[in-house]
C-alpha positions in Angstrom: 81.0 124.6 60.7 82.2 128.0 58.4 83.6 130.6 60.6 84.2 133.7 58.7 87.5 136.1 60.1 86.1 139.4 59.6 88.3 142.3 58.4 89.9 143.0 61.8 91.0 139.4 62.1 92.2 139.1 58.7 95.0 141.9 59.4 95.9 140.2 62.6 96.1 136.7 60.3 98.3 138.7 58.4 100.5 140.3 60.9 101.6 137.0 62.7 102.2 135.5 59.5 104.3 137.9 58.0 106.1 137.5 61.0 106.9 134.2 60.2 108.1 135.3 56.7 110.0 137.6 58.8 111.3 135.1 61.4 112.3 132.5 58.5 113.8 135.6 56.0 115.9 136.1 59.4 117.0 132.8 58.9 118.0 132.8 55.9 120.9 135.0 56.6 122.9 133.0 58.8 122.5 129.6 56.1 126.3 128.5 55.5 127.8 125.1 56.3 128.7 124.5 59.2 125.4 126.3 61.2 124.6 123.5 63.3 120.5 123.7 63.2 120.5 124.1 67.3 121.1 127.0 66.7 118.8 128.5 63.7 116.5 127.7 66.4 117.5 129.5 69.0 117.7 132.2 66.8 114.4 131.5 65.5 113.0 132.2 68.5 114.7 135.4 70.3 113.8 137.2 66.2 109.8 135.7 67.6 110.6 137.3 71.0 111.8 139.9 70.3 108.8 141.0 67.7 106.3 140.3 70.6 105.9 137.2 69.5 105.3 133.6 70.8 106.8 130.5 69.1 103.4 128.7 68.8 105.6 124.7 68.2 106.7 125.1 72.0 105.7 123.1 73.1 102.4 122.3 71.4 102.8 118.7 72.5 105.2 118.5 74.3 107.8 119.0 71.4 110.9 121.6 72.3 111.9 123.7 69.9 110.3 126.4 67.5 110.9 125.0 64.6 111.0 122.1 62.4 113.8 121.5 61.2 114.4 119.2 59.1 117.7 118.1 56.6 117.9 116.0 54.4 115.9 113.3 53.6 114.4 113.8 56.8 110.9 114.6 55.2 108.9 117.1 58.6 108.7 117.4 62.2 112.9 117.6 61.6 114.4 117.5 66.1 116.7 120.7 65.9 120.6 118.8 66.7 124.0 119.3 66.7 125.1 118.4 63.6 126.7 121.6 61.6 124.7 121.4 58.5 127.4 121.5 55.0 127.8 122.6 52.1 124.9 120.8 50.0 122.8 120.0 51.9 119.0 121.2 51.8 117.2 121.9 55.2 113.6 122.7 55.4 113.1 125.1 58.3 109.1 124.9 59.2 107.9 127.5 62.1 104.2 129.4 63.6 103.9 132.8 66.0 101.5 133.4 67.5 101.2 136.8 67.3 97.1 139.2 68.5 95.9 135.5 69.1 96.3 134.9 66.2 98.6 132.1 64.8 100.5 132.2 61.6 102.6 129.3 60.2 105.0 128.8 57.7 108.4 126.2 55.9 109.9 127.0 53.2 112.9 124.6 52.3 116.7 126.1 51.8 119.8 125.0 50.2 123.4 125.3 51.7 125.4 126.5 49.4 125.6 125.2 45.9 123.8 122.1 45.4 125.5 118.4 43.6 
């Protein structure tokens, strides 16, 4: 069954997805060699909560983190670790937000420094 959203619901979806986008943008300001995915995950959770959102992934089906952080050959749904990122790494950051009862979700892949 298809459930059509009202204009008001579409606006709420836009807001939750805008917070996801803003979270990813915030994390890019911290991407550099030496940072760990655990630190990025903590930064994401703080940012989301500071903007009145709830991390959608944390606790879902027992998942313990705010983001799925997949480095290099890891395909999807990576767990945060204390291993520092290094120059040339690729990291996919996937996060979700619950805001005003609606879920936003997006992933983006970033390069750490120069790619060789």
